[in-house]
Biopython code that builds the backbone (N, CA, C, O; Angstrom):
import numpy as np
from Bio.PDB.StructureBuilder import StructureBuilder

atoms = [
    (1, "MET", "N", (-73.165, -4.948, 9.689)),
    (1, "MET", "CA", (-73.531, -4.343, 8.519)),
    (1, "MET", "C", (-72.022, -3.936, 8.103)),
    (1, "MET", "O", (-71.897, -4.215, 6.910)),
    (2, "TRP", "N", (-70.921, -3.429, 8.579)),
    (2, "TRP", "CA", (-69.553, -3.112, 8.041)),
    (2, "TRP", "C", (-68.853, -4.291, 7.865)),
    (2, "TRP", "O", (-67.975, -4.505, 7.030)),
    (3, "PHE", "N", (-69.361, -5.159, 8.830)),
    (3, "PHE", "CA", (-68.526, -6.061, 9.077)),
    (3, "PHE", "C", (-68.343, -7.085, 7.703)),
    (3, "PHE", "O", (-67.409, -7.823, 7.388)),
    (4, "GLY", "N", (-69.564, -6.816, 7.077)),
    (4, "GLY", "CA", (-70.146, -7.993, 5.865)),
    (4, "GLY", "C", (-69.182, -7.016, 4.722)),
    (4, "GLY", "O", (-68.515, -7.669, 3.919)),
    (5, "LEU", "N", (-69.124, -5.907, 4.662)),
    (5, "LEU", "CA", (-68.640, -4.949, 3.243)),
    (5, "LEU", "C", (-67.226, -5.737, 3.193)),
    (5, "LEU", "O", (-66.776, -6.381, 2.246)),
    (6, "ILE", "N", (-66.430, -5.430, 4.940)),
    (6, "ILE", "CA", (-64.950, -5.781, 5.209)),
    (6, "ILE", "C", (-64.772, -7.083, 4.284)),
    (6, "ILE", "O", (-63.883, -7.203, 3.442)),
    (7, "LYS", "N", (-65.763, -8.043, 4.575)),
    (7, "LYS", "CA", (-65.031, -9.539, 4.383)),
    (7, "LYS", "C", (-65.140, -9.689, 2.762)),
    (7, "LYS", "O", (-64.712, -10.750, 2.306)),
    (8, "ASP", "N", (-65.584, -8.893, 1.999)),
    (8, "ASP", "CA", (-65.636, -8.742, 0.504)),
    (8, "ASP", "C", (-64.689, -7.980, 0.024)),
    (8, "ASP", "O", (-64.916, -6.771, -0.003)),
    (9, "PRO", "N", (-63.471, -8.452, -0.445)),
    (9, "PRO", "CA", (-62.058, -7.573, -1.176)),
    (9, "PRO", "C", (-62.952, -6.465, -1.749)),
    (9, "PRO", "O", (-62.867, -5.311, -1.329)),
    (10, "VAL", "N", (-64.040, -6.927, -2.972)),
    (10, "VAL", "CA", (-63.796, -5.347, -3.789)),
    (10, "VAL", "C", (-65.012, -4.447, -3.352)),
    (10, "VAL", "O", (-65.417, -3.589, -4.137)),
    (11, "TRP", "N", (-65.513, -4.590, -2.315)),
    (11, "TRP", "CA", (-66.132, -3.472, -1.358)),
    (11, "TRP", "C", (-65.173, -2.672, -0.163)),
    (11, "TRP", "O", (-65.052, -1.502, 0.200)),
    (12, "THR", "N", (-64.682, -3.737, 0.157)),
    (12, "THR", "CA", (-63.102, -3.210, 1.345)),
    (12, "THR", "C", (-62.547, -2.022, 0.271)),
    (12, "THR", "O", (-62.557, -0.804, 0.444)),
    (13, "TYR", "N", (-62.001, -2.879, -1.035)),
    (13, "TYR", "CA", (-61.113, -2.096, -2.058)),
    (13, "TYR", "C", (-62.175, -0.349, -2.227)),
    (13, "TYR", "O", (-61.712, 0.720, -1.828)),
    (14, "LEU", "N", (-63.130, -0.441, -2.676)),
    (14, "LEU", "CA", (-63.894, 0.517, -2.690)),
    (14, "LEU", "C", (-64.052, 1.592, -2.090)),
    (14, "LEU", "O", (-64.117, 2.753, -2.495)),
    (15, "LEU", "N", (-64.136, 0.943, -0.658)),
    (15, "LEU", "CA", (-64.217, 1.706, 0.453)),
    (15, "LEU", "C", (-62.799, 2.180, 1.072)),
    (15, "LEU", "O", (-62.887, 2.823, 2.118)),
    (16, "LEU", "N", (-61.745, 1.986, 0.652)),
    (16, "LEU", "CA", (-60.730, 2.102, 1.226)),
    (16, "LEU", "C", (-60.155, 3.689, 0.256)),
    (16, "LEU", "O", (-59.760, 4.735, 0.772)),
    (17, "ILE", "N", (-60.323, 3.303, -1.625)),
    (17, "ILE", "CA", (-60.336, 4.113, -2.174)),
    (17, "ILE", "C", (-60.888, 6.029, -2.396)),
    (17, "ILE", "O", (-60.457, 7.147, -2.675)),
    (18, "ASN", "N", (-62.193, 5.223, -1.997)),
    (18, "ASN", "CA", (-63.478, 6.545, -1.756)),
    (18, "ASN", "C", (-62.784, 7.409, -0.644)),
    (18, "ASN", "O", (-62.766, 8.639, -0.619)),
    (19, "ALA", "N", (-62.180, 6.507, 0.328)),
    (19, "ALA", "CA", (-61.831, 7.358, 2.388)),
    (19, "ALA", "C", (-60.792, 8.216, 1.210)),
    (19, "ALA", "O", (-60.914, 9.419, 0.978)),
    (20, "GLY", "N", (-59.867, 7.398, 0.610)),
    (20, "GLY", "CA", (-58.751, 7.963, 0.140)),
    (20, "GLY", "C", (-58.687, 9.454, -0.209)),
    (20, "GLY", "O", (-58.083, 10.460, 0.162)),
    (21, "SER", "N", (-59.913, 8.975, -1.402)),
    (21, "SER", "CA", (-59.779, 9.775, -2.733)),
    (21, "SER", "C", (-60.568, 11.421, -1.591)),
    (21, "SER", "O", (-60.262, 12.587, -1.840)),
    (22, "PHE", "N", (-61.324, 11.094, -0.702)),
    (22, "PHE", "CA", (-61.737, 11.894, -0.118)),
    (22, "PHE", "C", (-60.967, 12.453, 0.770)),
    (22, "PHE", "O", (-61.181, 13.664, 0.713)),
    (23, "LEU", "N", (-60.183, 12.215, 1.563)),
    (23, "LEU", "CA", (-58.887, 13.081, 2.650)),
    (23, "LEU", "C", (-58.126, 13.587, 0.862)),
    (23, "LEU", "O", (-58.665, 14.597, 0.410)),
    (24, "LEU", "N", (-57.322, 13.141, 0.204)),
    (24, "LEU", "CA", (-56.825, 13.776, -0.650)),
    (24, "LEU", "C", (-57.368, 15.022, -1.557)),
    (24, "LEU", "O", (-56.601, 15.731, -2.210)),
    (25, "MET", "N", (-58.607, 15.179, -1.524)),
    (25, "MET", "CA", (-59.402, 16.491, -1.647)),
    (25, "MET", "C", (-58.994, 17.395, -0.657)),
    (25, "MET", "O", (-58.425, 18.472, -0.834)),
    (26, "GLY", "N", (-59.499, 16.608, 0.931)),
    (26, "GLY", "CA", (-59.296, 17.986, 1.935)),
    (26, "GLY", "C", (-57.623, 18.421, 2.360)),
    (26, "GLY", "O", (-57.193, 19.385, 2.992)),
    (27, "LEU", "N", (-57.052, 17.470, 1.831)),
    (27, "LEU", "CA", (-55.302, 17.560, 1.208)),
    (27, "LEU", "C", (-54.954, 18.693, 0.452)),
    (27, "LEU", "O", (-54.314, 19.695, 0.770)),
    (28, "ASP", "N", (-55.491, 18.357, -0.613)),
    (28, "ASP", "CA", (-55.146, 19.623, -1.590)),
    (28, "ASP", "C", (-55.873, 21.199, -0.696)),
    (28, "ASP", "O", (-55.373, 22.268, -0.347)),
    (29, "LYS", "N", (-57.076, 20.680, -0.617)),
    (29, "LYS", "CA", (-57.730, 22.129, -0.135)),
    (29, "LYS", "C", (-57.119, 22.732, 0.791)),
    (29, "LYS", "O", (-57.046, 23.960, 0.835)),
    (30, "VAL", "N", (-56.427, 21.686, 1.940)),
    (30, "VAL", "CA", (-55.735, 22.854, 2.643)),
    (30, "VAL", "C", (-54.361, 23.292, 2.327)),
    (30, "VAL", "O", (-53.706, 23.982, 3.108)),
    (31, "ARG", "N", (-53.970, 22.931, 1.297)),
    (31, "ARG", "CA", (-52.300, 22.874, 0.431)),
    (31, "ARG", "C", (-52.568, 24.379, -0.429)),
    (31, "ARG", "O", (-51.763, 25.310, -0.454)),
    (32, "ALA", "N", (-53.914, 24.347, -1.120)),
    (32, "ALA", "CA", (-54.127, 25.739, -1.637)),
    (32, "ALA", "C", (-54.479, 26.679, -0.798)),
    (32, "ALA", "O", (-54.189, 27.844, -1.067)),
    (33, "LYS", "N", (-55.104, 26.388, 0.267)),
    (33, "LYS", "CA", (-55.046, 27.701, 1.650)),
    (33, "LYS", "C", (-53.860, 28.032, 1.565)),
    (33, "LYS", "O", (-53.632, 29.214, 1.311)),
    (34, "LEU", "N", (-52.738, 27.103, 1.747)),
    (34, "LEU", "CA", (-51.652, 27.520, 2.482)),
    (34, "LEU", "C", (-50.617, 27.987, 1.596)),
    (34, "LEU", "O", (-49.473, 28.300, 1.927)),
    (35, "ASP", "N", (-51.298, 28.012, 0.020)),
    (35, "ASP", "CA", (-50.230, 28.194, -1.048)),
    (35, "ASP", "C", (-49.049, 27.226, -1.466)),
    (35, "ASP", "O", (-48.180, 27.563, -2.270)),
    (36, "SER", "N", (-49.089, 26.261, -0.980)),
    (36, "SER", "CA", (-48.316, 25.109, -0.793)),
    (36, "SER", "C", (-48.582, 24.025, -1.931)),
    (36, "SER", "O", (-49.595, 23.970, -2.628)),
    (37, "GLY", "N", (-47.230, 22.977, -2.001)),
    (37, "GLY", "CA", (-47.100, 22.442, -3.633)),
    (37, "GLY", "C", (-49.076, 21.697, -3.419)),
    (37, "GLY", "O", (-49.841, 21.238, -2.571)),
    (38, "ARG", "N", (-49.012, 21.967, -4.526)),
    (38, "ARG", "CA", (-50.559, 20.795, -4.928)),
    (38, "ARG", "C", (-50.766, 19.508, -5.153)),
    (38, "ARG", "O", (-49.825, 18.769, -5.443)),
    (39, "ILE", "N", (-51.919, 19.105, -5.059)),
    (39, "ILE", "CA", (-51.618, 17.627, -5.854)),
    (39, "ILE", "C", (-52.349, 18.262, -7.169)),
    (39, "ILE", "O", (-53.196, 19.146, -7.306)),
    (40, "PRO", "N", (-51.420, 17.148, -8.361)),
    (40, "PRO", "CA", (-51.641, 17.712, -9.668)),
    (40, "PRO", "C", (-53.201, 16.521, -10.225)),
    (40, "PRO", "O", (-53.302, 15.294, -10.199)),
    (41, "GLU", "N", (-53.881, 17.275, -10.537)),
    (41, "GLU", "CA", (-55.632, 16.991, -11.360)),
    (41, "GLU", "C", (-55.325, 15.746, -11.945)),
    (41, "GLU", "O", (-56.141, 14.826, -11.883)),
    (42, "MET", "N", (-54.544, 15.653, -12.345)),
    (42, "MET", "CA", (-54.372, 13.851, -13.054)),
    (42, "MET", "C", (-54.393, 12.664, -12.299)),
    (42, "MET", "O", (-54.748, 11.566, -12.726)),
    (43, "TRP", "N", (-53.722, 13.103, -10.365)),
    (43, "TRP", "CA", (-53.842, 12.411, -9.432)),
    (43, "TRP", "C", (-55.219, 11.817, -9.019)),
    (43, "TRP", "O", (-55.464, 10.709, -8.541)),
    (44, "PHE", "N", (-56.255, 13.096, -9.406)),
    (44, "PHE", "CA", (-57.653, 13.155, -8.704)),
    (44, "PHE", "C", (-58.578, 12.169, -9.976)),
    (44, "PHE", "O", (-59.415, 11.346, -9.606)),
    (45, "PHE", "N", (-58.343, 12.350, -11.140)),
    (45, "PHE", "CA", (-58.995, 11.798, -12.250)),
    (45, "PHE", "C", (-58.044, 9.979, -12.171)),
    (45, "PHE", "O", (-58.779, 9.139, -12.691)),
    (46, "ALA", "N", (-57.047, 9.514, -11.794)),
    (46, "ALA", "CA", (-56.688, 8.551, -11.972)),
    (46, "ALA", "C", (-57.326, 7.734, -10.791)),
    (46, "ALA", "O", (-57.820, 6.633, -11.035)),
    (47, "ILE", "N", (-57.325, 8.233, -9.551)),
    (47, "ILE", "CA", (-57.715, 7.650, -9.061)),
    (47, "ILE", "C", (-59.637, 7.675, -8.779)),
    (47, "ILE", "O", (-60.168, 7.130, -7.811)),
    (48, "SER", "N", (-60.202, 8.239, -9.593)),
    (48, "SER", "CA", (-61.904, 7.877, -9.652)),
    (48, "SER", "C", (-61.516, 7.597, -10.454)),
    (48, "SER", "O", (-60.847, 7.023, -9.595)),
    (49, "VAL", "N", (-60.987, 7.225, -11.791)),
    (49, "VAL", "CA", (-61.286, 5.820, -12.789)),
    (49, "VAL", "C", (-60.878, 4.609, -11.920)),
    (49, "VAL", "O", (-61.220, 3.506, -12.349)),
    (50, "ALA", "N", (-60.184, 4.664, -10.742)),
    (50, "ALA", "CA", (-59.604, 3.498, -10.133)),
    (50, "ALA", "C", (-60.636, 3.060, -9.015)),
    (50, "ALA", "O", (-60.408, 2.152, -8.216)),
    (51, "GLY", "N", (-61.969, 3.922, -9.056)),
    (51, "GLY", "CA", (-63.146, 3.382, -8.174)),
    (51, "GLY", "C", (-63.451, 4.560, -7.048)),
    (51, "GLY", "O", (-64.594, 4.639, -6.597)),
    (52, "GLY", "N", (-62.497, 5.408, -6.630)),
    (52, "GLY", "CA", (-62.793, 6.714, -5.879)),
    (52, "GLY", "C", (-63.137, 7.891, -6.168)),
    (52, "GLY", "O", (-62.735, 8.906, -5.598)),
    (53, "VAL", "N", (-64.143, 7.819, -7.351)),
    (53, "VAL", "CA", (-65.240, 8.955, -7.581)),
    (53, "VAL", "C", (-65.838, 9.096, -6.881)),
    (53, "VAL", "O", (-66.142, 10.286, -6.966)),
    (54, "VAL", "N", (-66.520, 8.515, -5.789)),
    (54, "VAL", "CA", (-67.653, 9.108, -5.267)),
    (54, "VAL", "C", (-66.790, 9.674, -3.836)),
    (54, "VAL", "O", (-67.406, 10.355, -3.016)),
    (55, "GLY", "N", (-65.912, 9.469, -3.706)),
    (55, "GLY", "CA", (-64.439, 10.247, -2.670)),
    (55, "GLY", "C", (-64.343, 11.306, -2.942)),
    (55, "GLY", "O", (-64.502, 12.140, -2.050)),
    (56, "VAL", "N", (-64.164, 11.560, -3.743)),
    (56, "VAL", "CA", (-63.817, 12.800, -4.818)),
    (56, "VAL", "C", (-64.852, 13.678, -4.849)),
    (56, "VAL", "O", (-64.673, 14.779, -4.329)),
    (57, "VAL", "N", (-66.460, 13.285, -5.620)),
    (57, "VAL", "CA", (-67.152, 14.430, -5.612)),
    (57, "VAL", "C", (-67.447, 14.986, -4.091)),
    (57, "VAL", "O", (-67.461, 16.195, -3.864)),
    (58, "LEU", "N", (-67.663, 14.074, -3.143)),
    (58, "LEU", "CA", (-68.117, 13.804, -1.968)),
    (58, "LEU", "C", (-67.451, 14.960, -1.175)),
    (58, "LEU", "O", (-68.048, 15.774, -0.469)),
    (59, "GLY", "N", (-65.597, 14.872, -1.496)),
    (59, "GLY", "CA", (-64.638, 15.910, -1.218)),
    (59, "GLY", "C", (-64.599, 17.496, -1.649)),
    (59, "GLY", "O", (-64.259, 18.561, -1.135)),
    (60, "MET", "N", (-65.219, 16.967, -3.063)),
    (60, "MET", "CA", (-65.363, 18.350, -3.832)),
    (60, "MET", "C", (-66.307, 19.349, -2.700)),
    (60, "MET", "O", (-65.807, 20.347, -2.180)),
    (61, "PHE", "N", (-67.373, 19.015, -2.493)),
    (61, "PHE", "CA", (-68.511, 19.649, -1.897)),
    (61, "PHE", "C", (-68.733, 19.751, -0.726)),
    (61, "PHE", "O", (-69.525, 20.600, -0.317)),
    (62, "ALA", "N", (-67.850, 18.603, 0.395)),
    (62, "ALA", "CA", (-67.461, 18.889, 1.562)),
    (62, "ALA", "C", (-66.486, 20.032, 1.825)),
    (62, "ALA", "O", (-66.537, 20.754, 2.821)),
    (63, "PHE", "N", (-65.329, 20.157, 0.546)),
    (63, "PHE", "CA", (-64.664, 20.995, 1.457)),
    (63, "PHE", "C", (-64.666, 22.064, 0.259)),
    (63, "PHE", "O", (-63.639, 22.658, -0.070)),
    (64, "HIS", "N", (-65.948, 22.265, -0.385)),
    (64, "HIS", "CA", (-65.645, 23.513, -1.379)),
    (64, "HIS", "C", (-64.375, 23.575, -2.048)),
    (64, "HIS", "O", (-63.678, 24.588, -2.115)),
    (65, "HIS", "N", (-64.172, 22.747, -2.412)),
    (65, "HIS", "CA", (-62.911, 22.282, -3.852)),
    (65, "HIS", "C", (-62.970, 22.162, -5.071)),
    (65, "HIS", "O", (-62.994, 21.033, -5.561)),
    (66, "LYS", "N", (-63.012, 23.401, -5.937)),
    (66, "LYS", "CA", (-62.832, 23.348, -7.149)),
    (66, "LYS", "C", (-63.851, 22.632, -7.994)),
    (66, "LYS", "O", (-63.737, 21.879, -8.962)),
    (67, "THR", "N", (-65.227, 23.259, -7.104)),
    (67, "THR", "CA", (-66.237, 22.834, -7.409)),
    (67, "THR", "C", (-66.496, 23.854, -8.183)),
    (67, "THR", "O", (-67.072, 23.289, -9.113)),
    (68, "SER", "N", (-66.461, 25.307, -8.526)),
    (68, "SER", "CA", (-66.609, 26.082, -9.545)),
    (68, "SER", "C", (-65.694, 26.117, -10.759)),
    (68, "SER", "O", (-65.665, 27.073, -11.535)),
    (69, "LYS", "N", (-64.784, 24.781, -10.910)),
    (69, "LYS", "CA", (-63.951, 24.544, -12.101)),
    (69, "LYS", "C", (-64.655, 23.724, -13.231)),
    (69, "LYS", "O", (-64.535, 22.526, -13.485)),
    (70, "THR", "N", (-65.058, 24.224, -13.553)),
    (70, "THR", "CA", (-65.735, 23.045, -14.709)),
    (70, "THR", "C", (-65.189, 22.424, -15.522)),
    (70, "THR", "O", (-65.822, 21.392, -15.747)),
    (71, "SER", "N", (-64.074, 22.535, -16.266)),
    (71, "SER", "CA", (-62.971, 21.772, -16.633)),
    (71, "SER", "C", (-62.732, 20.491, -15.863)),
    (71, "SER", "O", (-62.615, 19.389, -16.398)),
    (72, "PHE", "N", (-62.674, 20.714, -14.632)),
    (72, "PHE", "CA", (-62.237, 19.658, -13.619)),
    (72, "PHE", "C", (-63.412, 18.716, -13.524)),
    (72, "PHE", "O", (-63.251, 17.496, -13.477)),
    (73, "GLN", "N", (-64.450, 19.224, -13.499)),
    (73, "GLN", "CA", (-66.021, 18.652, -12.648)),
    (73, "GLN", "C", (-66.425, 17.709, -14.477)),
    (73, "GLN", "O", (-67.206, 16.760, -14.406)),
    (74, "ALA", "N", (-65.984, 17.992, -15.561)),
    (74, "ALA", "CA", (-66.172, 17.402, -16.944)),
    (74, "ALA", "C", (-64.896, 16.064, -16.777)),
    (74, "ALA", "O", (-65.354, 14.923, -16.710)),
    (75, "LYS", "N", (-63.781, 16.180, -16.732)),
    (75, "LYS", "CA", (-62.520, 15.060, -16.206)),
    (75, "LYS", "C", (-63.295, 13.970, -15.116)),
    (75, "LYS", "O", (-62.986, 12.784, -15.005)),
    (76, "ILE", "N", (-64.176, 14.541, -14.485)),
    (76, "ILE", "CA", (-64.701, 13.451, -13.066)),
    (76, "ILE", "C", (-66.007, 12.834, -13.403)),
    (76, "ILE", "O", (-66.582, 11.851, -12.936)),
    (77, "ALA", "N", (-66.252, 13.485, -14.130)),
    (77, "ALA", "CA", (-67.410, 12.844, -14.878)),
    (77, "ALA", "C", (-67.092, 11.846, -16.162)),
    (77, "ALA", "O", (-67.930, 11.044, -16.573)),
    (78, "LEU", "N", (-66.068, 11.964, -16.613)),
    (78, "LEU", "CA", (-65.780, 10.926, -17.804)),
    (78, "LEU", "C", (-65.176, 10.264, -16.867)),
    (78, "LEU", "O", (-65.615, 9.125, -17.030)),
    (79, "ALA", "N", (-64.392, 10.230, -15.914)),
    (79, "ALA", "CA", (-63.587, 9.155, -14.890)),
    (79, "ALA", "C", (-64.953, 8.287, -14.388)),
    (79, "ALA", "O", (-65.142, 7.103, -14.669)),
    (80, "ALA", "N", (-65.823, 9.094, -13.623)),
    (80, "ALA", "CA", (-67.094, 8.713, -13.596)),
    (80, "ALA", "C", (-67.247, 7.291, -14.204)),
    (80, "ALA", "O", (-67.107, 6.216, -13.621)),
    (81, "VAL", "N", (-67.669, 7.595, -15.933)),
    (81, "VAL", "CA", (-68.132, 6.920, -16.453)),
    (81, "VAL", "C", (-67.314, 5.663, -16.711)),
    (81, "VAL", "O", (-67.721, 4.502, -16.734)),
    (82, "LEU", "N", (-65.695, 6.265, -16.958)),
    (82, "LEU", "CA", (-65.093, 4.862, -17.329)),
    (82, "LEU", "C", (-64.988, 3.962, -15.885)),
    (82, "LEU", "O", (-64.528, 2.825, -15.986)),
    (83, "SER", "N", (-65.330, 4.362, -14.793)),
    (83, "SER", "CA", (-64.999, 3.224, -13.269)),
    (83, "SER", "C", (-65.841, 2.522, -13.631)),
    (83, "SER", "O", (-65.569, 1.337, -13.441)),
    (84, "VAL", "N", (-67.509, 2.848, -14.435)),
    (84, "VAL", "CA", (-68.431, 2.178, -14.246)),
    (84, "VAL", "C", (-68.267, 0.824, -15.077)),
    (84, "VAL", "O", (-68.431, -0.362, -14.789)),
    (85, "VAL", "N", (-67.710, 1.789, -16.714)),
    (85, "VAL", "CA", (-67.593, 0.692, -17.832)),
    (85, "VAL", "C", (-66.479, -0.254, -17.424)),
    (85, "VAL", "O", (-66.835, -1.419, -17.598)),
    (86, "MET", "N", (-65.255, -0.144, -16.942)),
    (86, "MET", "CA", (-64.301, -1.048, -15.973)),
    (86, "MET", "C", (-65.417, -1.843, -14.932)),
    (86, "MET", "O", (-64.833, -2.732, -14.311)),
    (87, "LEU", "N", (-66.205, -1.789, -14.745)),
    (87, "LEU", "CA", (-66.991, -2.657, -13.453)),
    (87, "LEU", "C", (-67.342, -3.646, -13.935)),
    (87, "LEU", "O", (-67.204, -4.817, -13.583)),
    (88, "PHE", "N", (-68.062, -2.953, -15.207)),
    (88, "PHE", "CA", (-69.049, -4.379, -15.877)),
    (88, "PHE", "C", (-67.831, -4.658, -16.990)),
    (88, "PHE", "O", (-68.486, -4.841, -18.015)),
    (89, "VAL", "N", (-66.925, -4.743, -17.226)),
    (89, "VAL", "CA", (-65.765, -5.133, -18.181)),
    (89, "VAL", "C", (-65.075, -6.390, -16.769)),
    (89, "VAL", "O", (-64.934, -7.597, -16.970)),
    (90, "LEU", "N", (-64.849, -5.894, -15.842)),
    (90, "LEU", "CA", (-64.616, -7.091, -14.719)),
    (90, "LEU", "C", (-65.405, -7.808, -14.215)),
    (90, "LEU", "O", (-65.021, -8.615, -13.369)),
    (91, "GLY", "N", (-67.116, -7.704, -14.690)),
    (91, "GLY", "CA", (-67.642, -8.326, -14.290)),
    (91, "GLY", "C", (-68.441, -8.137, -12.771)),
    (91, "GLY", "O", (-69.171, -8.963, -12.222)),
    (92, "LEU", "N", (-68.058, -6.794, -12.294)),
    (92, "LEU", "CA", (-68.623, -6.631, -11.043)),
    (92, "LEU", "C", (-69.806, -5.810, -10.893)),
    (92, "LEU", "O", (-70.269, -5.657, -9.763)),
    (93, "ILE", "N", (-70.356, -5.260, -11.903)),
    (93, "ILE", "CA", (-71.886, -5.139, -11.685)),
    (93, "ILE", "C", (-72.218, -5.796, -13.157)),
    (93, "ILE", "O", (-71.604, -5.618, -14.209)),
    (94, "PRO", "N", (-73.382, -6.612, -12.906)),
    (94, "PRO", "CA", (-73.522, -7.509, -13.575)),
    (94, "PRO", "C", (-75.037, -6.917, -15.228)),
    (94, "PRO", "O", (-75.360, -7.733, -16.091)),
]
sb = StructureBuilder()
sb.init_structure("model")
sb.init_model(0)
sb.init_chain("A")
sb.init_seg("    ")
for serial, (resi, resn, name, xyz) in enumerate(atoms, 1):
    if name == "N":
        sb.init_residue(resn, " ", resi, " ")
    sb.init_atom(name, np.array(xyz, "f"), 0.0, 1.0, " ", f" {name:<3s}", serial, name[0])
structure = sb.get_structure()
């Protein structure tokens, strides 16, 4: 099953960008706990628009990170809509 996904470049891209965005949420959570340099929210918005919205949302819930920040949630919801529109425009969703 997984090997079929890897042969398709679109699914491979989506798998990798969502895995990366998930890990990015985890990294930002660790940095928040350590009071270290944080990852700007614009990066999460950009990676979500680029197709990594599922990873960002899963990361939010898995790491309990930014789940109470409604402004961030609104930005990610907008990014989800924009990424679906982009998939339509590119002809990847019929």
